[in-house]
TIFI-301842 format. One record per atom (N, C-alpha, C, O): residue number from 0; residue in three letters; atom name; x, y, z. Coordinates in nm, 2 decimals, always signed. Atoms other than C-alpha are relative to their C-alpha. Example, Ala and Ser with C-alpha at 12.3 -4.5 7.8 and 13.67 -1.06 7.14 Angstrom:
2
@resi->0, resn->ALA, name->N, c1->+0.09, c2->-0.12, c3->+0.00
@resi->0, resn->ALA, name->CA, c1->+1.23, c2->-0.45, c3->+0.78
@resi->0, resn->ALA, name->C, c1->+0.09, c2->+0.12, c3->+0.00
@resi->0, resn->ALA, name->O, c1->+0.19, c2->+0.12, c3->+0.07
@resi->1, resn->SER, name->N, c1->-0.09, c2->-0.11, c3->+0.00
@resi->1, resn->SER, name->CA, c1->+1.37, c2->-0.11, c3->+0.71
@resi->1, resn->SER, name->C, c1->-0.08, c2->+0.11, c3->+0.08
@resi->1, resn->SER, name->O, c1->-0.03, c2->+0.22, c3->+0.09
***
This chain:
71
@resi->0, resn->MET, name->N, c1->+0.14, c2->-0.11, c3->+0.01
@resi->0, resn->MET, name->CA, c1->-0.04, c2->-0.03, c3->+0.02
@resi->0, resn->MET, name->C, c1->+0.12, c2->+0.16, c3->+0.00
@resi->0, resn->MET, name->O, c1->+0.18, c2->+0.20, c3->+0.09
@resi->1, resn->PRO, name->N, c1->-0.09, c2->-0.19, c3->+0.05
@resi->1, resn->PRO, name->CA, c1->+0.16, c2->+0.38, c3->-0.15
@resi->1, resn->PRO, name->C, c1->-0.04, c2->+0.05, c3->+0.18
@resi->1, resn->PRO, name->O, c1->-0.12, c2->-0.01, c3->+0.26
@resi->2, resn->ASN, name->N, c1->+0.03, c2->-0.03, c3->-0.06
@resi->2, resn->ASN, name->CA, c1->+0.21, c2->+0.61, c3->+0.09
@resi->2, resn->ASN, name->C, c1->-0.04, c2->+0.14, c3->+0.04
@resi->2, resn->ASN, name->O, c1->-0.07, c2->+0.20, c3->+0.14
@resi->3, resn->ASN, name->N, c1->+0.12, c2->-0.07, c3->+0.11
@resi->3, resn->ASN, name->CA, c1->+0.07, c2->+0.85, c3->-0.09
@resi->3, resn->ASN, name->C, c1->-0.14, c2->+0.06, c3->-0.04
@resi->3, resn->ASN, name->O, c1->-0.16, c2->+0.17, c3->-0.09
@resi->4, resn->ASN, name->N, c1->+0.09, c2->+0.02, c3->+0.08
@resi->4, resn->ASN, name->CA, c1->-0.28, c2->+0.78, c3->-0.16
@resi->4, resn->ASN, name->C, c1->-0.11, c2->+0.14, c3->+0.05
@resi->4, resn->ASN, name->O, c1->-0.13, c2->+0.24, c3->+0.12
@resi->5, resn->PHE, name->N, c1->+0.11, c2->-0.16, c3->+0.00
@resi->5, resn->PHE, name->CA, c1->-0.54, c2->+1.00, c3->-0.19
@resi->5, resn->PHE, name->C, c1->-0.10, c2->+0.03, c3->+0.20
@resi->5, resn->PHE, name->O, c1->-0.14, c2->+0.14, c3->+0.24
@resi->6, resn->PHE, name->N, c1->+0.07, c2->+0.00, c3->-0.04
@resi->6, resn->PHE, name->CA, c1->-0.73, c2->+0.87, c3->+0.15
@resi->6, resn->PHE, name->C, c1->+0.16, c2->+0.04, c3->+0.20
@resi->6, resn->PHE, name->O, c1->+0.14, c2->+0.06, c3->+0.32
@resi->7, resn->ASN, name->N, c1->-0.09, c2->-0.13, c3->-0.08
@resi->7, resn->ASN, name->CA, c1->-0.36, c2->+1.03, c3->+0.34
@resi->7, resn->ASN, name->C, c1->+0.00, c2->+0.15, c3->-0.01
@resi->7, resn->ASN, name->O, c1->-0.01, c2->+0.25, c3->+0.07
@resi->8, resn->ILE, name->N, c1->+0.03, c2->-0.16, c3->+0.01
@resi->8, resn->ILE, name->CA, c1->-0.39, c2->+1.32, c3->+0.13
@resi->8, resn->ILE, name->C, c1->-0.14, c2->+0.08, c3->-0.03
@resi->8, resn->ILE, name->O, c1->-0.17, c2->+0.20, c3->-0.06
@resi->9, resn->PHE, name->N, c1->+0.23, c2->-0.05, c3->-0.13
@resi->9, resn->PHE, name->CA, c1->-0.79, c2->+1.36, c3->+0.24
@resi->9, resn->PHE, name->C, c1->+0.07, c2->+0.11, c3->+0.13
@resi->9, resn->PHE, name->O, c1->+0.11, c2->+0.22, c3->+0.15
@resi->10, resn->ILE, name->N, c1->-0.07, c2->-0.01, c3->-0.22
@resi->10, resn->ILE, name->CA, c1->-0.66, c2->+1.34, c3->+0.64
@resi->10, resn->ILE, name->C, c1->+0.11, c2->+0.10, c3->-0.04
@resi->10, resn->ILE, name->O, c1->+0.11, c2->+0.19, c3->+0.05
@resi->11, resn->TYR, name->N, c1->-0.10, c2->-0.14, c3->-0.04
@resi->11, resn->TYR, name->CA, c1->-0.38, c2->+1.60, c3->+0.57
@resi->11, resn->TYR, name->C, c1->-0.06, c2->+0.07, c3->-0.02
@resi->11, resn->TYR, name->O, c1->-0.03, c2->+0.14, c3->+0.08
@resi->12, resn->ILE, name->N, c1->+0.02, c2->-0.09, c3->+0.06
@resi->12, resn->ILE, name->CA, c1->-0.57, c2->+1.85, c3->+0.40
@resi->12, resn->ILE, name->C, c1->-0.07, c2->-0.01, c3->+0.11
@resi->12, resn->ILE, name->O, c1->-0.01, c2->+0.07, c3->+0.17
@resi->13, resn->LEU, name->N, c1->+0.10, c2->+0.01, c3->-0.02
@resi->13, resn->LEU, name->CA, c1->-0.85, c2->+1.78, c3->+0.63
@resi->13, resn->LEU, name->C, c1->+0.01, c2->+0.07, c3->+0.14
@resi->13, resn->LEU, name->O, c1->-0.07, c2->+0.12, c3->+0.22
@resi->14, resn->GLY, name->N, c1->-0.08, c2->-0.03, c3->-0.21
@resi->14, resn->GLY, name->CA, c1->-0.60, c2->+1.85, c3->+0.98
@resi->14, resn->GLY, name->C, c1->-0.01, c2->+0.14, c3->-0.09
@resi->14, resn->GLY, name->O, c1->-0.12, c2->+0.20, c3->-0.09
@resi->15, resn->ILE, name->N, c1->-0.04, c2->-0.08, c3->-0.02
@resi->15, resn->ILE, name->CA, c1->-0.45, c2->+2.14, c3->+0.85
@resi->15, resn->ILE, name->C, c1->-0.12, c2->+0.15, c3->-0.04
@resi->15, resn->ILE, name->O, c1->-0.08, c2->+0.27, c3->-0.04
@resi->16, resn->ALA, name->N, c1->+0.11, c2->-0.06, c3->+0.07
@resi->16, resn->ALA, name->CA, c1->-0.83, c2->+2.30, c3->+0.70
@resi->16, resn->ALA, name->C, c1->-0.05, c2->+0.02, c3->+0.16
@resi->16, resn->ALA, name->O, c1->-0.06, c2->+0.14, c3->+0.19
@resi->17, resn->LEU, name->N, c1->+0.01, c2->+0.01, c3->-0.15
@resi->17, resn->LEU, name->CA, c1->-0.93, c2->+2.22, c3->+1.10
@resi->17, resn->LEU, name->C, c1->+0.09, c2->+0.04, c3->+0.09
@resi->17, resn->LEU, name->O, c1->+0.03, c2->+0.05, c3->+0.19
@resi->18, resn->THR, name->N, c1->+0.01, c2->-0.04, c3->-0.03
@resi->18, resn->THR, name->CA, c1->-0.67, c2->+2.35, c3->+1.24
@resi->18, resn->THR, name->C, c1->+0.03, c2->+0.19, c3->-0.04
@resi->18, resn->THR, name->O, c1->+0.10, c2->+0.28, c3->+0.01
@resi->19, resn->VAL, name->N, c1->-0.08, c2->-0.13, c3->+0.06
@resi->19, resn->VAL, name->CA, c1->-0.64, c2->+2.67, c3->+1.03
@resi->19, resn->VAL, name->C, c1->-0.14, c2->+0.09, c3->+0.08
@resi->19, resn->VAL, name->O, c1->-0.15, c2->+0.20, c3->+0.14
@resi->20, resn->ALA, name->N, c1->+0.11, c2->-0.01, c3->-0.10
@resi->20, resn->ALA, name->CA, c1->-1.00, c2->+2.66, c3->+1.18
@resi->20, resn->ALA, name->C, c1->-0.02, c2->+0.03, c3->+0.08
@resi->20, resn->ALA, name->O, c1->-0.10, c2->+0.12, c3->+0.09
@resi->21, resn->LEU, name->N, c1->-0.01, c2->+0.06, c3->-0.12
@resi->21, resn->LEU, name->CA, c1->-0.96, c2->+2.59, c3->+1.48
@resi->21, resn->LEU, name->C, c1->+0.03, c2->+0.14, c3->+0.11
@resi->21, resn->LEU, name->O, c1->-0.01, c2->+0.17, c3->+0.22
@resi->22, resn->PHE, name->N, c1->-0.13, c2->-0.12, c3->-0.02
@resi->22, resn->PHE, name->CA, c1->-0.67, c2->+2.93, c3->+1.48
@resi->22, resn->PHE, name->C, c1->-0.11, c2->+0.10, c3->-0.01
@resi->22, resn->PHE, name->O, c1->-0.14, c2->+0.18, c3->+0.08
@resi->23, resn->ALA, name->N, c1->+0.09, c2->-0.15, c3->+0.05
@resi->23, resn->ALA, name->CA, c1->-0.92, c2->+3.18, c3->+1.30
@resi->23, resn->ALA, name->C, c1->-0.11, c2->+0.02, c3->+0.14
@resi->23, resn->ALA, name->O, c1->-0.14, c2->+0.13, c3->+0.18
@resi->24, resn->THR, name->N, c1->+0.11, c2->-0.03, c3->-0.10
@resi->24, resn->THR, name->CA, c1->-1.20, c2->+3.08, c3->+1.60
@resi->24, resn->THR, name->C, c1->+0.03, c2->+0.04, c3->+0.10
@resi->24, resn->THR, name->O, c1->-0.06, c2->+0.13, c3->+0.14
@resi->25, resn->VAL, name->N, c1->-0.11, c2->+0.01, c3->-0.14
@resi->25, resn->VAL, name->CA, c1->-1.02, c2->+3.10, c3->+1.88
@resi->25, resn->VAL, name->C, c1->+0.03, c2->+0.21, c3->+0.00
@resi->25, resn->VAL, name->O, c1->-0.02, c2->+0.30, c3->+0.08
@resi->26, resn->ILE, name->N, c1->-0.04, c2->-0.17, c3->+0.02
@resi->26, resn->ILE, name->CA, c1->-0.86, c2->+3.47, c3->+1.72
@resi->26, resn->ILE, name->C, c1->-0.13, c2->+0.04, c3->+0.01
@resi->26, resn->ILE, name->O, c1->-0.16, c2->+0.07, c3->+0.13
@resi->27, resn->ALA, name->N, c1->+0.16, c2->-0.05, c3->+0.01
@resi->27, resn->ALA, name->CA, c1->-1.25, c2->+3.59, c3->+1.64
@resi->27, resn->ALA, name->C, c1->-0.05, c2->-0.02, c3->+0.16
@resi->27, resn->ALA, name->O, c1->-0.15, c2->+0.02, c3->+0.21
@resi->28, resn->PHE, name->N, c1->+0.13, c2->+0.04, c3->-0.15
@resi->28, resn->PHE, name->CA, c1->-1.36, c2->+3.48, c3->+2.01
@resi->28, resn->PHE, name->C, c1->+0.08, c2->+0.08, c3->+0.10
@resi->28, resn->PHE, name->O, c1->+0.05, c2->+0.12, c3->+0.21
@resi->29, resn->GLY, name->N, c1->-0.04, c2->-0.03, c3->-0.16
@resi->29, resn->GLY, name->CA, c1->-1.08, c2->+3.61, c3->+2.17
@resi->29, resn->GLY, name->C, c1->+0.02, c2->+0.17, c3->-0.06
@resi->29, resn->GLY, name->O, c1->+0.11, c2->+0.24, c3->-0.01
@resi->30, resn->ALA, name->N, c1->+0.03, c2->-0.16, c3->+0.01
@resi->30, resn->ALA, name->CA, c1->-1.15, c2->+3.98, c3->+2.00
@resi->30, resn->ALA, name->C, c1->-0.12, c2->+0.03, c3->+0.07
@resi->30, resn->ALA, name->O, c1->-0.17, c2->+0.10, c3->+0.16
@resi->31, resn->THR, name->N, c1->+0.19, c2->-0.04, c3->-0.08
@resi->31, resn->THR, name->CA, c1->-1.51, c2->+3.97, c3->+2.05
@resi->31, resn->THR, name->C, c1->+0.07, c2->+0.03, c3->+0.16
@resi->31, resn->THR, name->O, c1->+0.09, c2->+0.14, c3->+0.22
@resi->32, resn->ILE, name->N, c1->-0.03, c2->+0.03, c3->-0.18
@resi->32, resn->ILE, name->CA, c1->-1.38, c2->+3.87, c3->+2.43
@resi->32, resn->ILE, name->C, c1->+0.09, c2->+0.11, c3->+0.04
@resi->32, resn->ILE, name->O, c1->+0.15, c2->+0.08, c3->+0.15
@resi->33, resn->PHE, name->N, c1->-0.07, c2->-0.12, c3->+0.02
@resi->33, resn->PHE, name->CA, c1->-1.19, c2->+4.20, c3->+2.41
@resi->33, resn->PHE, name->C, c1->-0.06, c2->+0.15, c3->-0.02
@resi->33, resn->PHE, name->O, c1->-0.02, c2->+0.26, c3->+0.03
@resi->34, resn->VAL, name->N, c1->+0.04, c2->-0.12, c3->+0.03
@resi->34, resn->VAL, name->CA, c1->-1.40, c2->+4.45, c3->+2.28
@resi->34, resn->VAL, name->C, c1->-0.10, c2->-0.01, c3->+0.08
@resi->34, resn->VAL, name->O, c1->-0.08, c2->+0.09, c3->+0.16
@resi->35, resn->LEU, name->N, c1->+0.15, c2->+0.08, c3->-0.09
@resi->35, resn->LEU, name->CA, c1->-1.72, c2->+4.32, c3->+2.47
@resi->35, resn->LEU, name->C, c1->+0.11, c2->+0.06, c3->+0.17
@resi->35, resn->LEU, name->O, c1->+0.03, c2->+0.08, c3->+0.27
@resi->36, resn->SER, name->N, c1->+0.01, c2->+0.01, c3->-0.12
@resi->36, resn->SER, name->CA, c1->-1.53, c2->+4.38, c3->+2.78
@resi->36, resn->SER, name->C, c1->+0.11, c2->+0.17, c3->+0.02
@resi->36, resn->SER, name->O, c1->+0.16, c2->+0.21, c3->+0.13
@resi->37, resn->PHE, name->N, c1->-0.01, c2->-0.13, c3->-0.03
@resi->37, resn->PHE, name->CA, c1->-1.41, c2->+4.73, c3->+2.70
@resi->37, resn->PHE, name->C, c1->-0.06, c2->+0.10, c3->-0.03
@resi->37, resn->PHE, name->O, c1->-0.04, c2->+0.22, c3->-0.01
@resi->38, resn->VAL, name->N, c1->+0.07, c2->-0.12, c3->+0.01
@resi->38, resn->VAL, name->CA, c1->-1.70, c2->+4.86, c3->+2.56
@resi->38, resn->VAL, name->C, c1->-0.08, c2->-0.04, c3->+0.14
@resi->38, resn->VAL, name->O, c1->-0.17, c2->-0.11, c3->+0.10
@resi->39, resn->TYR, name->N, c1->+0.13, c2->+0.08, c3->-0.10
@resi->39, resn->TYR, name->CA, c1->-1.90, c2->+4.74, c3->+2.91
@resi->39, resn->TYR, name->C, c1->+0.04, c2->+0.04, c3->+0.11
@resi->39, resn->TYR, name->O, c1->-0.04, c2->+0.07, c3->+0.20
@resi->40, resn->VAL, name->N, c1->-0.01, c2->+0.02, c3->-0.07
@resi->40, resn->VAL, name->CA, c1->-1.62, c2->+4.77, c3->+3.11
@resi->40, resn->VAL, name->C, c1->+0.06, c2->+0.15, c3->-0.02
@resi->40, resn->VAL, name->O, c1->+0.00, c2->+0.24, c3->+0.04
@resi->41, resn->PHE, name->N, c1->-0.12, c2->-0.10, c3->-0.05
@resi->41, resn->PHE, name->CA, c1->-1.29, c2->+5.06, c3->+3.05
@resi->41, resn->PHE, name->C, c1->-0.15, c2->+0.08, c3->-0.05
@resi->41, resn->PHE, name->O, c1->-0.21, c2->+0.10, c3->+0.06
@resi->42, resn->VAL, name->N, c1->+0.03, c2->-0.04, c3->+0.04
@resi->42, resn->VAL, name->CA, c1->-1.57, c2->+5.24, c3->+2.82
@resi->42, resn->VAL, name->C, c1->-0.05, c2->+0.13, c3->+0.17
@resi->42, resn->VAL, name->O, c1->+0.00, c2->+0.24, c3->+0.21
@resi->43, resn->PRO, name->N, c1->+0.06, c2->-0.07, c3->-0.07
@resi->43, resn->PRO, name->CA, c1->-1.84, c2->+5.34, c3->+3.13
@resi->43, resn->PRO, name->C, c1->+0.11, c2->+0.08, c3->+0.13
@resi->43, resn->PRO, name->O, c1->+0.10, c2->+0.18, c3->+0.21
@resi->44, resn->LEU, name->N, c1->-0.07, c2->-0.10, c3->-0.09
@resi->44, resn->LEU, name->CA, c1->-1.54, c2->+5.40, c3->+3.33
@resi->44, resn->LEU, name->C, c1->+0.03, c2->+0.19, c3->-0.03
@resi->44, resn->LEU, name->O, c1->+0.01, c2->+0.29, c3->+0.04
@resi->45, resn->LEU, name->N, c1->-0.10, c2->-0.14, c3->+0.06
@resi->45, resn->LEU, name->CA, c1->-1.34, c2->+5.69, c3->+3.10
@resi->45, resn->LEU, name->C, c1->-0.12, c2->+0.08, c3->+0.01
@resi->45, resn->LEU, name->O, c1->-0.08, c2->+0.18, c3->+0.06
@resi->46, resn->VAL, name->N, c1->+0.15, c2->-0.08, c3->-0.04
@resi->46, resn->VAL, name->CA, c1->-1.75, c2->+5.84, c3->+3.11
@resi->46, resn->VAL, name->C, c1->+0.01, c2->+0.07, c3->+0.11
@resi->46, resn->VAL, name->O, c1->+0.01, c2->+0.19, c3->+0.11
@resi->47, resn->ILE, name->N, c1->-0.02, c2->-0.06, c3->-0.18
@resi->47, resn->ILE, name->CA, c1->-1.73, c2->+5.85, c3->+3.55
@resi->47, resn->ILE, name->C, c1->+0.09, c2->+0.09, c3->-0.01
@resi->47, resn->ILE, name->O, c1->+0.09, c2->+0.20, c3->+0.04
@resi->48, resn->ALA, name->N, c1->-0.19, c2->-0.09, c3->-0.07
@resi->48, resn->ALA, name->CA, c1->-1.37, c2->+5.98, c3->+3.53
@resi->48, resn->ALA, name->C, c1->-0.10, c2->+0.12, c3->-0.09
@resi->48, resn->ALA, name->O, c1->-0.19, c2->+0.17, c3->-0.02
@resi->49, resn->PHE, name->N, c1->+0.04, c2->-0.16, c3->+0.05
@resi->49, resn->PHE, name->CA, c1->-1.49, c2->+6.30, c3->+3.26
@resi->49, resn->PHE, name->C, c1->-0.07, c2->+0.05, c3->+0.06
@resi->49, resn->PHE, name->O, c1->-0.04, c2->+0.17, c3->+0.07
@resi->50, resn->PHE, name->N, c1->+0.16, c2->+0.02, c3->-0.11
@resi->50, resn->PHE, name->CA, c1->-1.82, c2->+6.29, c3->+3.47
@resi->50, resn->PHE, name->C, c1->+0.02, c2->+0.11, c3->+0.12
@resi->50, resn->PHE, name->O, c1->-0.03, c2->+0.22, c3->+0.16
@resi->51, resn->ARG, name->N, c1->-0.08, c2->-0.04, c3->-0.12
@resi->51, resn->ARG, name->CA, c1->-1.59, c2->+6.35, c3->+3.76
@resi->51, resn->ARG, name->C, c1->+0.07, c2->+0.12, c3->+0.01
@resi->51, resn->ARG, name->O, c1->+0.07, c2->+0.23, c3->+0.08
@resi->52, resn->TRP, name->N, c1->-0.18, c2->-0.19, c3->+0.01
@resi->52, resn->TRP, name->CA, c1->-1.29, c2->+6.61, c3->+3.64
@resi->52, resn->TRP, name->C, c1->-0.14, c2->+0.09, c3->-0.06
@resi->52, resn->TRP, name->O, c1->-0.17, c2->+0.21, c3->-0.04
@resi->53, resn->ILE, name->N, c1->+0.13, c2->-0.15, c3->+0.06
@resi->53, resn->ILE, name->CA, c1->-1.60, c2->+6.80, c3->+3.47
@resi->53, resn->ILE, name->C, c1->-0.07, c2->+0.08, c3->+0.17
@resi->53, resn->ILE, name->O, c1->-0.06, c2->+0.20, c3->+0.20
@resi->54, resn->TRP, name->N, c1->+0.10, c2->-0.06, c3->-0.11
@resi->54, resn->TRP, name->CA, c1->-1.82, c2->+6.83, c3->+3.83
@resi->54, resn->TRP, name->C, c1->+0.10, c2->+0.03, c3->+0.05
@resi->54, resn->TRP, name->O, c1->+0.14, c2->+0.14, c3->-0.01
@resi->55, resn->LEU, name->N, c1->-0.16, c2->-0.07, c3->-0.07
@resi->55, resn->LEU, name->CA, c1->-1.46, c2->+6.88, c3->+4.05
@resi->55, resn->LEU, name->C, c1->+0.03, c2->+0.13, c3->-0.06
@resi->55, resn->LEU, name->O, c1->+0.05, c2->+0.23, c3->+0.01
@resi->56, resn->ARG, name->N, c1->-0.08, c2->-0.11, c3->+0.06
@resi->56, resn->ARG, name->CA, c1->-1.34, c2->+7.12, c3->+3.80
@resi->56, resn->ARG, name->C, c1->-0.09, c2->+0.12, c3->-0.03
@resi->56, resn->ARG, name->O, c1->-0.03, c2->+0.23, c3->-0.06
@resi->57, resn->PHE, name->N, c1->+0.13, c2->-0.10, c3->-0.02
@resi->57, resn->PHE, name->CA, c1->-1.71, c2->+7.35, c3->+3.81
@resi->57, resn->PHE, name->C, c1->-0.02, c2->+0.00, c3->+0.20
@resi->57, resn->PHE, name->O, c1->-0.10, c2->+0.07, c3->+0.25
@resi->58, resn->LYS, name->N, c1->+0.02, c2->-0.02, c3->-0.15
@resi->58, resn->LYS, name->CA, c1->-1.67, c2->+7.30, c3->+4.23
@resi->58, resn->LYS, name->C, c1->+0.13, c2->+0.10, c3->+0.03
@resi->58, resn->LYS, name->O, c1->+0.15, c2->+0.20, c3->+0.09
@resi->59, resn->TYR, name->N, c1->-0.20, c2->-0.11, c3->-0.06
@resi->59, resn->TYR, name->CA, c1->-1.29, c2->+7.43, c3->+4.27
@resi->59, resn->TYR, name->C, c1->-0.02, c2->+0.10, c3->-0.09
@resi->59, resn->TYR, name->O, c1->+0.05, c2->+0.19, c3->-0.10
@resi->60, resn->LYS, name->N, c1->-0.01, c2->-0.16, c3->+0.12
@resi->60, resn->LYS, name->CA, c1->-1.36, c2->+7.67, c3->+4.03
@resi->60, resn->LYS, name->C, c1->+0.13, c2->+0.10, c3->+0.08
@resi->60, resn->LYS, name->O, c1->+0.25, c2->+0.10, c3->+0.09
@resi->61, resn->ASP, name->N, c1->-0.10, c2->-0.09, c3->-0.08
@resi->61, resn->ASP, name->CA, c1->-1.23, c2->+7.95, c3->+4.22
@resi->61, resn->ASP, name->C, c1->+0.16, c2->-0.06, c3->+0.02
@resi->61, resn->ASP, name->O, c1->+0.24, c2->-0.01, c3->-0.05
@resi->62, resn->GLU, name->N, c1->-0.08, c2->+0.09, c3->-0.16
@resi->62, resn->GLU, name->CA, c1->-0.98, c2->+7.74, c3->+4.46
@resi->62, resn->GLU, name->C, c1->+0.12, c2->-0.04, c3->-0.10
@resi->62, resn->GLU, name->O, c1->+0.11, c2->-0.07, c3->-0.22
@resi->63, resn->ARG, name->N, c1->-0.09, c2->+0.04, c3->+0.07
@resi->63, resn->ARG, name->CA, c1->-0.63, c2->+7.67, c3->+4.39
@resi->63, resn->ARG, name->C, c1->+0.07, c2->-0.14, c3->+0.02
@resi->63, resn->ARG, name->O, c1->+0.18, c2->-0.09, c3->+0.04
@resi->64, resn->ILE, name->N, c1->+0.02, c2->+0.10, c3->+0.01
@resi->64, resn->ILE, name->CA, c1->-0.55, c2->+7.29, c3->+4.41
@resi->64, resn->ILE, name->C, c1->+0.18, c2->-0.03, c3->+0.13
@resi->64, resn->ILE, name->O, c1->+0.30, c2->-0.08, c3->+0.16
@resi->65, resn->THR, name->N, c1->-0.17, c2->+0.02, c3->-0.17
@resi->65, resn->THR, name->CA, c1->-0.27, c2->+7.28, c3->+4.72
@resi->65, resn->THR, name->C, c1->+0.08, c2->-0.13, c3->+0.07
@resi->65, resn->THR, name->O, c1->+0.05, c2->-0.15, c3->+0.19
@resi->66, resn->TYR, name->N, c1->-0.03, c2->+0.13, c3->-0.03
@resi->66, resn->TYR, name->CA, c1->-0.08, c2->+6.96, c3->+4.77
@resi->66, resn->TYR, name->C, c1->+0.05, c2->-0.03, c3->+0.16
@resi->66, resn->TYR, name->O, c1->+0.00, c2->+0.06, c3->+0.23
@resi->67, resn->TYR, name->N, c1->-0.12, c2->+0.03, c3->-0.14
@resi->67, resn->TYR, name->CA, c1->+0.14, c2->+6.84, c3->+5.11
@resi->67, resn->TYR, name->C, c1->+0.03, c2->+0.03, c3->+0.04
@resi->67, resn->TYR, name->O, c1->+0.02, c2->+0.04, c3->+0.17
@resi->68, resn->LYS, name->N, c1->-0.14, c2->+0.05, c3->-0.05
@resi->68, resn->LYS, name->CA, c1->+0.46, c2->+6.89, c3->+5.05
@resi->68, resn->LYS, name->C, c1->+0.02, c2->+0.17, c3->-0.01
@resi->68, resn->LYS, name->O, c1->+0.13, c2->+0.22, c3->+0.00
@resi->69, resn->ASP, name->N, c1->-0.01, c2->-0.17, c3->+0.01
@resi->69, resn->ASP, name->CA, c1->+0.34, c2->+7.31, c3->+4.99
@resi->69, resn->ASP, name->C, c1->+0.00, c2->-0.01, c3->+0.05
@resi->69, resn->ASP, name->O, c1->-0.09, c2->-0.09, c3->+0.06
@resi->70, resn->LYS, name->N, c1->+0.06, c2->-0.03, c3->-0.10
@resi->70, resn->LYS, name->CA, c1->+0.34, c2->+7.37, c3->+5.32
@resi->70, resn->LYS, name->C, c1->+0.13, c2->+0.14, c3->+0.06
@resi->70, resn->LYS, name->O, c1->+0.10, c2->+0.21, c3->+0.16
***
């Protein structure tokens, strides 16, 4: 029985295709998880930090910020 028959070539190509498909799926899934975590975690934190910065800017509009080492 020869080593390079149709069935061996078919299994080899199928294995390569499944490996490439698995890597593409893992990369797409990882990118999706990254985007979802960025949108649902970091964007709200940035929005909250921005509104807090605006609020503190208007709250202490006339005062100068003094640090503890400036005594």
